[in-house]
C-alpha positions in Angstrom: -68.5 27.9 -9.7 -71.5 29.5 -9.4 -73.6 28.8 -5.7 -76.8 28.9 -4.6 -76.1 31.1 -1.4 -74.3 34.3 -1.5 -71.0 32.7 0.4 -68.6 33.3 -1.8 -66.1 35.8 -3.2 -65.1 35.3 -7.1 -66.7 37.4 -10.1 -65.6 35.1 -12.7 -62.4 37.1 -13.6 -59.0 35.0 -13.4 -55.6 37.0 -13.9 -57.6 39.5 -16.0 -59.8 37.0 -17.7 -63.6 36.6 -18.0 -64.1 33.0 -17.7 -67.6 32.8 -16.9 -70.3 35.4 -16.1 -71.4 35.8 -12.3 -74.2 37.7 -10.9 -72.3 38.9 -8.1 -69.0 37.8 -6.6 -71.1 36.7 -3.3 -72.2 34.0 -5.5 -69.3 32.7 -7.1 -66.0 30.6 -6.0 -62.9 28.9 -7.8 -61.9 25.5 -6.5 -60.2 23.2 -7.4 -61.9 20.2 -9.7 -60.8 17.4 -7.3 -63.2 18.7 -4.2 -66.4 17.8 -6.3 -67.9 14.8 -6.5 -70.7 14.8 -9.3 -74.3 13.7 -8.6 -75.6 14.1 -12.2 -73.6 14.9 -15.1 -74.7 17.2 -18.4 -71.8 18.3 -21.0 -71.6 20.5 -23.7 -69.5 22.2 -26.7 -68.1 24.7 -23.8 -69.0 23.7 -20.1 -68.9 20.8 -17.4 -71.8 21.1 -15.2 -71.6 19.3 -11.9 -73.9 19.7 -9.2 -74.0 17.9 -5.4 -75.5 19.6 -2.0 -77.3 22.6 -3.9 -73.7 23.7 -5.2 -73.6 24.1 -8.7 -69.9 24.7 -10.3 -69.2 25.8 -13.4 -65.8 25.2 -15.1 -65.2 27.2 -18.2 -63.0 25.6 -21.1 -60.8 28.3 -21.6 -58.3 26.6 -19.2 -55.7 24.9 -21.4 -54.3 21.5 -20.0 -51.1 23.5 -18.3 -53.9 26.2 -16.8 -56.0 23.7 -15.4 -53.2 21.9 -13.7 -52.1 24.8 -11.8 -55.7 25.0 -10.0 -54.1 21.8 -8.3 -55.0 21.5 -4.4 -51.0 22.5 -3.8 -50.8 24.9 -0.8 -51.5 28.6 -1.6 -51.3 31.9 0.0 -54.2 33.1 0.8 -55.3 36.5 -0.3 -54.3 40.0 1.7 -57.9 41.1 1.9 -59.8 39.8 5.0 -63.4 39.4 5.3 -65.7 37.7 8.1 -66.9 34.3 7.0 -70.8 33.8 6.9 -72.2 30.6 9.1 -72.8 28.9 5.6 -69.9 30.0 3.8 -68.0 27.7 1.8 -64.6 26.5 4.1 -62.3 25.7 1.5 -62.5 28.7 -0.7 -58.9 29.0 -2.9 -57.5 32.0 -4.2 -55.8 32.0 -7.7 -52.5 32.3 -7.8 -50.9 35.3 -8.6 -48.2 33.4 -10.9 -50.2 30.8 -12.3 -51.8 32.8 -15.3 -50.7 36.1 -17.0 -53.9 37.8 -18.6 -53.4 39.7 -22.1 -52.2 43.3 -21.9 -54.5 44.7 -23.6 -57.4 42.8 -21.7 -58.3 45.6 -18.4 -59.7 43.7 -15.0 -63.3 44.0 -14.4 -64.4 46.1 -12.0 -65.9 44.5 -8.4 -69.3 45.0 -8.2 -70.0 44.6 -4.6 -66.9 44.1 -2.4 -63.9 46.2 -2.8 -60.9 44.4 -4.0 -58.9 45.3 -1.1 -61.3 43.9 1.6 -59.5 41.8 3.9 -60.6 38.1 3.8 -59.8 35.4 6.4 -56.7 33.3 6.7 -57.7 29.3 5.6 -55.9 28.4 8.4 -59.0 29.2 10.2 -61.6 27.3 8.5 -62.5 23.7 8.5 -63.3 21.7 5.3 -66.2 20.7 4.2 -66.8 17.1 5.1 -66.5 14.9 2.1 -69.4 11.9 1.9 -68.3 8.9 -0.1 -67.9 9.2 -3.6 -70.4 7.1 -5.6 -68.7 5.0 -8.4 -68.6 6.4 -11.7 -66.5 5.7 -15.0 -66.3 9.2 -15.8 -64.7 10.6 -13.0 -61.9 8.8 -10.2 -62.3 9.7 -6.6 -59.0 11.2 -5.0 -56.4 9.2 -3.9 -56.7 7.6 -0.3 -53.5 9.3 0.6 -54.2 12.9 0.3 -55.4 14.3 3.5 -57.5 17.5 1.8 -57.3 19.0 5.4 -53.7 19.4 5.0 -53.2 19.7 1.4 -55.4 23.2 1.7 -53.2 24.0 4.7 -52.1 27.5 3.9 -48.2 28.2 4.8 -47.4 29.9 8.4 -48.6 33.4 9.2 -46.2 36.1 9.5 -46.4 37.4 12.9 -47.4 41.4 13.1 -45.0 43.6 15.3 -44.6 43.2 19.1 -47.5 40.7 18.8 -47.7 37.0 20.1 -47.4 34.3 17.3 -50.2 33.1 15.2 -49.8 30.0 16.2 -50.1 30.6 20.0 -52.8 28.6 21.4 -55.9 31.1 22.7 -56.6 30.5 26.7 -59.4 28.9 28.4 -61.5 32.0 28.4 -60.8 33.1 24.9 -61.4 29.5 23.8 -64.9 29.0 25.7 -66.0 32.5 24.4 -65.0 31.8 21.0 -67.2 28.2 20.9 -70.0 30.1 22.2 -69.5 32.9 19.2 -68.7 35.6 21.6 -66.8 38.4 20.8 -62.8 37.9 22.0 -61.0 40.4 24.0 -60.2 43.9 22.4 -57.9 44.2 20.2 -54.8 45.8 21.7 -54.4 49.6 21.2 -52.1 50.8 18.3 -49.1 53.2 18.9 -50.1 56.7 18.4 -47.1 57.1 15.9 -48.4 54.7 13.6 -51.4 56.1 13.4 -50.1 59.4 12.7 -47.5 58.2 10.0 -50.5 57.7 7.4 -51.8 60.8 8.4 -55.1 59.1 9.2 -56.4 58.0 12.8 -59.5 57.2 14.1 -62.3 59.5 13.4 -61.1 60.1 10.1 -63.1 60.4 6.9 -62.2 58.2 4.3 -63.1 56.4 1.3 -62.3 53.2 -0.1 -62.0 51.1 -3.6 -62.8 53.2 -6.9 -65.7 53.6 -7.6 -65.4 54.9 -3.8 -67.2 53.9 -0.5 -67.1 56.3 2.1 -66.8 55.9 5.7 -65.3 57.0 8.8 -62.4 54.9 10.8 -63.5 53.5 13.8 -60.2 51.4 14.9 -57.3 50.8 13.7 -55.1 48.0 15.3 -53.0 44.8 14.1 -55.3 41.8 13.4 -54.0 38.3 13.7 -51.7 37.0 10.5 -51.8 40.8 8.9 -48.3 42.4 9.9 -49.7 45.8 8.5 -52.2 48.4 10.2 -55.8 47.3 10.0 -58.5 49.8 9.6 -62.2 48.9 11.1 -64.6 51.4 8.7 -68.2 52.1 9.7 -69.9 52.8 5.9 -71.9 55.2 5.3 -74.0 52.3 3.4 -74.3 48.7 4.2 -72.4 46.2 2.2 -73.6 42.5 1.8 -70.2 41.4 2.6 -70.3 43.9 5.7 -70.2 43.3 9.2 -71.3 45.0 12.8 -67.6 45.9 13.7 -66.1 42.1 15.0 -63.6 39.9 12.8 -63.4 36.4 13.3 -65.8 36.2 17.1 -63.6 39.3 18.3 -65.3 42.7 18.5 -62.9 45.4 17.6 -65.7 48.6 17.4 -69.5 48.6 16.7 -71.8 49.8 14.2 -74.9 48.6 12.7 -75.3 45.4 10.9 -73.5 45.1 7.3 -71.7 48.6 7.7 -68.6 47.3 9.0 -65.2 46.8 7.2 -61.9 45.8 7.8 -59.4 47.2 5.3 -55.6 47.7 5.0 -54.9 51.2 6.5 -52.5 51.9 3.8 -55.6 51.4 1.1 -57.4 53.8 2.9 -57.6 57.7 1.4 -59.1 60.4 2.5 -62.8 61.5 2.0 -62.2 63.4 -1.6 -66.0 65.2 -0.8 -64.3 67.4 1.6 -61.3 69.7 2.4 -58.2 68.3 3.4 -57.3 69.8 6.9 -54.6 72.4 6.8 -51.4 71.3 7.8 -50.6 72.6 11.4 -47.8 75.0 11.5 -45.7 76.9 14.0 -48.2 79.9 14.9 -45.8 81.8 16.8 -43.5 82.0 13.7 -46.5 83.0 11.4 -46.7 85.7 13.1 -45.0 87.6 10.7 -45.2 90.8 8.4 -45.5 88.7 5.2 -48.7 86.5 6.1 -50.1 89.8 8.1 -49.6 91.5 5.4 -53.5 92.7 5.5 -53.3 93.3 9.0 -50.4 95.4 9.8 -50.5 98.8 11.9 -48.1 101.5 11.6 -45.2 102.4 13.9 -45.8 106.1 15.7 -42.8 107.4 16.9 -44.3 111.1 18.4 -46.0 110.9 21.8 -49.7 110.2 21.7 -51.9 111.0 25.0 -55.1 109.4 25.4 -58.1 110.1 23.7 -61.2 111.1 25.5 -65.1 111.5 25.5 -66.6 111.2 22.0 -63.4 111.2 19.9 -62.2 107.9 21.8 -65.8 106.3 21.0 -65.6 107.3 17.5 -61.6 106.5 17.3 -62.0 102.7 18.8 -65.9 101.2 17.8 -65.8 98.7 15.2 -64.1 95.6 13.7 -60.6 95.4 13.2 -60.2 97.7 16.4 -58.3 97.6 19.4 -55.5 94.8 19.3 -55.6 91.9 17.4 -55.5 88.5 19.2 -53.6 85.5 18.7 -52.7 82.0 20.3 -53.9 82.7 23.6 -52.7 86.2 23.6 -56.1 87.5 25.2 -54.6 88.2 28.9 -52.2 90.5 27.3 -54.4 92.3 24.9 -56.6 93.1 27.8 -54.0 94.3 29.8 -52.7 96.3 27.5 -55.9 98.0 26.1 -56.9 98.6 29.5 -53.5 100.2 30.9 -52.9 102.7 28.0 -56.2 102.9 25.5 -58.0 105.5 27.5 -55.5 106.5 30.7 -52.4 108.0 30.9 -51.2 107.2 34.7 -49.1 104.4 33.6 -47.5 106.7 30.9 -44.3 106.9 32.5 -43.1 103.7 32.0 -42.8 104.6 28.8 -40.5 107.6 29.3 -38.0 106.6 31.8 -34.7 107.2 31.4 -32.7 103.9 31.0 -29.2 103.4 31.8 -26.5 100.9 30.5 -27.4 98.9 33.3 -30.4 98.2 32.0 -29.5 96.2 29.2 -30.4 96.5 25.3 -33.5 94.0 26.2 -35.0 96.5 28.5 -34.5 99.6 25.9 -35.9 97.7 23.1 -39.2 96.5 25.3 -39.7 100.0 26.1 -38.8 101.6 22.6 -41.9 98.8 21.2 -44.4 99.3 23.6 -44.0 102.9 23.3 -44.1 103.3 19.1 -45.3 99.8 18.2 -48.2 99.2 20.7 -49.2 102.4 22.7 -48.8 105.3 20.5 -50.6 103.4 17.2 -53.4 102.1 19.4 -54.4 106.0 20.2 -53.6 107.2 16.9 -55.7 104.8 14.7 -57.2 102.9 17.2 -55.4 99.7 16.3 -52.9 97.3 17.0 -51.6 94.1 14.5 -50.8 90.7 16.6 -47.0 91.1 15.0 -46.4 93.7 17.5 -48.0 92.0 20.7 -45.8 88.9 20.1 -42.7 90.7 19.3 -43.2 91.6 22.9 -44.3 88.0 23.8 -41.0 87.0 22.4 -39.2 89.5 24.5 -40.9 88.2 27.9 -39.9 84.8 26.7 -36.3 85.5 26.6 -36.3 87.6 29.6 -38.0 85.0 31.5 -37.2 82.2 30.4 -40.3 80.8 30.4 -41.1 79.5 26.5 -45.6 79.4 27.1 -45.2 83.2 26.8 -45.4 82.9 23.1 -48.2 80.5 22.7 -49.6 79.4 26.6 -52.5 81.1 28.5 -51.4 83.4 30.9 -52.9 85.8 33.9 -52.8 89.2 33.6 -51.0 89.8 36.9 -48.3 87.3 35.5 -47.6 89.2 32.6 -48.0 92.7 34.6 -45.3 91.3 36.6 -43.2 90.3 33.6 -43.6 93.4 31.8 -42.5 95.8 34.5 -39.4 93.9 35.5 -38.5 93.8 32.1 -38.6 97.7 31.9 -36.8 97.9 35.1 -39.8 100.5 36.4 -40.4 100.7 39.8 -43.2 98.7 41.6 -46.7 100.5 41.7 -47.1 99.8 45.0 -45.5 100.0 48.4 -47.5 98.3 51.4 -45.9 97.5 54.9 -47.7 95.8 57.5 -47.3 96.5 61.4 -44.3 94.7 61.9 -42.3 94.3 58.8 -40.3 96.8 56.3 -42.3 97.9 53.4 -42.9 95.7 50.8 -43.3 96.7 46.8 -45.3 94.7 44.4 -47.4 95.3 40.9 -50.8 94.6 42.3 -52.8 93.7 45.5 -54.7 90.1 45.7 -57.9 90.8 47.6 -59.4 88.5 49.7 -62.6 88.0 51.8 -62.9 88.3 55.7 -63.4 85.6 58.0 -67.3 86.9 58.4 -67.4 87.2 54.5 -71.2 88.5 53.1 -73.2 86.2 51.5 -71.4 85.1 47.8 -74.9 85.7 46.2 -74.8 89.0 47.2 -72.9 91.9 45.4 -69.7 92.7 47.2 -68.0 96.1 46.5 -64.1 96.4 46.3 -63.7 99.4 48.3 -65.3 96.8 51.3 -63.0 94.1 50.4 -60.0 96.2 50.0 -61.1 97.8 53.6 -61.3 94.1 55.0 -58.3 92.5 53.5 -55.9 95.7 54.5 -57.6 95.9 58.2 -57.5 92.3 59.2 -53.9 91.8 57.8 -52.6 95.1 59.7 -51.7 96.4 56.0 -50.9 100.2 55.2 -49.9 102.2 52.2 -46.6 103.8 52.6 -47.4 106.4 49.6 -50.7 106.8 47.9 -50.6 104.4 44.5 -50.9 106.1 41.3 -52.3 103.3 39.4 -54.0 100.7 41.9 -54.7 97.0 40.2 -57.1 95.2 42.4 -57.2 91.2 41.6 -60.8 89.7 42.6 -61.2 87.1 45.7 -61.0 83.3 43.0 -59.7 80.2 43.5 -57.9 80.5 40.1 -59.9 80.7 36.7 -62.7 78.6 37.0 -64.0 79.3 41.0 -65.4 82.6 42.0 -65.9 83.0 46.0 -68.6 85.4 45.1 -71.7 85.1 42.3 -71.5 89.3 41.8 -68.8 91.8 42.8 -70.0 95.6 41.9 -67.2 97.3 40.9 -67.5 101.1 42.6 -66.4 103.9 40.7 -64.5 105.7 43.5 -62.2 104.3 46.2 -61.4 106.4 49.4 -58.2 105.0 50.7 -57.4 107.8 53.2 -57.5 105.2 56.3 -55.5 103.1 54.6 -52.4 105.3 54.4 -49.9 104.9 56.6 -50.6 107.8 59.2 -47.4 109.7 59.4 -48.0 113.3 60.3 -51.6 113.4 59.0 -54.3 114.5 61.1 -57.6 111.9 61.3 -61.1 112.8 62.3 -63.2 111.0 64.9 -65.7 108.7 63.6 -68.1 109.9 66.1 -68.1 113.3 67.0 -66.0 114.7 64.0 -63.1 115.9 66.4 -59.0 115.2 65.9 -58.8 111.2 66.2 -56.0 110.3 68.7 -57.0 106.3 68.6 -57.4 103.7 66.5 -59.0 100.1 66.7 -58.9 97.3 64.2 -61.1 95.5 66.4 -64.4 97.7 66.4 -64.2 97.4 62.3 -66.8 94.5 62.4 -69.0 95.9 65.1 -72.1 97.1 63.5 -73.4 99.6 65.9 -70.7 101.8 64.9 -70.7 103.2 61.7 -69.9 99.7 60.2 -68.0 99.0 57.0 -65.2 101.3 57.8 -62.1 101.8 60.2 -62.9 103.5 63.7 -61.0 106.3 65.0 -61.6 107.7 67.9 -61.0 111.0 70.0 -59.8 110.5 73.3 -63.2 110.8 74.8 -65.3 108.7 72.3 -62.8 106.1 72.7 -63.0 106.0 76.3 -66.7 105.4 76.1 -66.9 103.0 73.1 -64.4 101.0 74.8 -65.9 101.1 78.6 -68.7 98.5 76.9 -68.2 94.5 78.5 -68.1 93.7 74.7 -65.1 95.8 73.6 -63.0 95.9 76.7 -60.8 93.2 75.4 -60.0 95.8 72.2 -56.8 97.4 72.1 -56.9 100.7 70.0 -53.3 102.2 68.9 -52.2 105.6 69.0 -52.2 107.7 66.1 -49.9 110.9 65.5 -51.2 114.3 67.2 -50.2 117.7 66.3 -48.4 119.8 68.7 -51.0 122.5 68.8 -54.3 121.8 70.5 -56.8 121.3 68.2 -60.6 122.2 69.3 -62.2 122.2 65.7 -64.1 120.0 63.4 -61.6 118.3 61.5 -62.3 118.0 57.8 -58.9 116.1 56.3 -58.8 116.1 52.5 -59.5 112.4 51.3 -57.4 110.6 48.9 -59.7 109.1 46.7 -59.2 107.0 43.4 -61.7 106.5 39.9 -62.0 103.3 38.2 -60.9 103.6 34.7 -61.1 99.6 33.2 -62.5 96.1 34.7 -60.8 92.7 33.0 -63.2 90.0 32.8 -62.6 86.4 32.6 -65.0 83.8 30.9 -64.0 80.1 30.2 -60.5 81.0 29.9 -61.0 84.2 27.5 -60.1 87.5 28.5 -61.9 90.5 27.7 -62.0 94.4 28.9 -64.1 97.1 29.9 -62.7 100.7 29.3 -63.8 104.1 30.9 -63.0 107.0 28.1 -64.8 109.5 30.0 -66.3 111.8 32.5 -70.2 110.7 32.0 -71.4 107.8 33.4 -72.0 105.9 30.6 -68.9 106.1 28.8 -67.6 102.6 29.1 -66.3 100.5 25.8 -66.2 96.7 25.7 -62.8 95.0 24.2 -62.3 91.8 22.8 -59.5 90.8 20.8 -60.8 87.6 19.4 -64.4 88.2 18.8 -64.5 86.8 15.0 -62.0 84.8 13.0 -61.3 84.7 9.5 -60.2 81.3 8.0 -59.6 77.9 9.6 -57.1 76.8 11.8 -54.4 79.2 10.2 -56.5 82.4 10.1 -56.9 85.2 11.3 -58.8 86.8 14.5 -60.7 90.0 14.6 -60.3 92.2 17.2 -64.0 94.1 18.0 -64.4 97.0 20.2 -68.2 98.5 21.2 -69.8 100.9 23.2 -71.8 99.9 26.4 -73.6 102.5 27.8 -75.9 100.4 29.5 -72.6 99.2 32.3 -72.5 102.6 33.9 -76.3 102.7 34.4 -75.9 99.4 36.7 -72.9 100.8 38.4 -74.2 103.4 40.0 -76.8 101.1 41.6 -76.4 100.2 45.3 -76.1 97.3 46.5 -79.8 97.1 47.7 -81.1 98.2 44.3 -78.8 95.4 42.7 -80.3 92.7 44.6 -83.4 93.8 43.3 -82.5 93.2 39.8 -83.5 90.0 37.9 -80.2 88.5 36.5 -82.5 87.4 33.9 -82.7 90.4 32.3 -79.3 91.5 32.4 -77.5 92.3 29.2 -74.9 90.2 28.2 -72.1 93.1 29.0 -73.5 93.9 32.4 -73.9 90.1 33.1 -69.7 89.8 31.9 -69.1 93.0 34.0 -70.6 92.3 37.5 -70.4 88.4 37.4 -66.7 87.6 35.8 -64.8 90.3 36.7 -61.3 89.5 37.1 -59.0 93.0 37.8 -60.1 96.2 38.7 -58.1 99.0 37.6 -58.2 102.3 39.6 -56.0 105.9 39.2 -55.6 109.0 40.3 -54.8 111.0 37.9 -53.4 113.9 39.8 -50.6 111.6 41.4 -50.0 109.9 37.9 -48.2 113.6 37.4 -45.6 113.4 39.6 -44.2 110.0 38.2 
């Protein structure tokens, strides 16, 4: 039939045979002849035309008598496709049965012109039949028998239930009935299980195409619709479609999109948008890190001991792309730590050569050989180490600690150093004791601000934080360390306690060493000190910001003041022979050689490679990337001499610097410092 209004869905083709020509499927309907009553009748050699209420029905005479009988008003199965009906749509549309006619084998089906052939159409039970007026008397056509109820005759068979869904015939609630009666969207459809979405490889947000020629769009919703036991996808099309919706189906809102751009279709009939390359299949990135995949990135093994290169030679060795340690799968914490410790410093080289006995185990010997010959020596010889070597070390750490996160998760540098030194069975770097306890061993020290901390916005140097942390906790170094890793005060990775921390190039730990039999100097008169007062540390009237040690005379005068009478100074060791001359004891100082910084969970490092103030390198193990998810990170090292100029500034000079004028490397060093590494080259020889 050909209609005056675009409310149909038939293109004039029945079982592969073109019965009539219809400009657009939206103007065509295939209906039994018994559903219509004539207003006027005209007949010619090929067609019978019946018109009533602005509907014109064309019945092609290509039907044989047997074929015409098959188009009876009996119950038929609704088409699996589903399209929301318009208000003026014909309510009794009948889809042709699949078994009624058989098309010739050499007759191809006619392509769809507007609506995709797989578009879902509403079930017949959701519609109401068109009211039929009394038929006028006619000799040519007889009215339908009075015993035939049209509504019952066109009622579809019971629809199957979707998995885990209520029956289709379940009565709606009062709220749903009122909303449907007012034409409002129904309650949101239930969410679909994630496994069901992933089974097809498509999910909400996937770019897809449907039909042929294709219609392109993006999936906005996946779920079940009443009467359809398969998953249905709600698609927002790129272009408007005459039969499109706004994201609603049968008065129920599933998603929102512009009018005539929504389309509901079975998920299995969707395919990925062929205009874009298919996403790479996720693979095991730990197993992928091997010499076959990384054959263009593999670094060499070096068995000979290779000392670090310093000065201009180090700058030429390390600068450029594909330099440093290649990052892979959240390894920046490890890459930055190893580059800081070993690239231009030998103070921790003793861990590479410590003799291992049978009690240390095969895993410790393997880790030491891997660290020395596959990572440190190649880094110092060629300036580059590939991710395969560090992944092998991460696997050993995983086996040693039963922590699977070492191969694929983000970690902290201090956690890595602790586990690495435990794996290598080396002595702890630091030995610290409190006033009332035995010495404790550790590999790093966490700085924490004193109770009267400076303003968070003012640059704070580590020496001030170190002195405050030791003095207020009553701590002392039992021996001078060769390497001192200091963790900056933070609350996790995201929250900094100070807006800026100014790393000092030198660190004086003389007053923080366990006194033993060392002669100390009076803070006021330079004579031999006999007393030490921890309560005087915060006194701004006497050499503020340093530990106070006094001779007998100065101690009496200082603590005679009423505000210091509650102080309790402690005795220091004294030589047996009298000492009347000024004391100039040797100071124990340590030098800054590396700073590890963090920004948004990504670690980088600054390394001092020479004696000059501007001898600084910046290293990022994941500075760039080649390829997509299954690509490769490209490490990068570049000189950053501007860092040294700011480290030489005093606190007052740095406060006057405009933060907007800072270069990116300087800003990261001052504002994102996570761990400062100090060393004493002379003491490292004894290790």
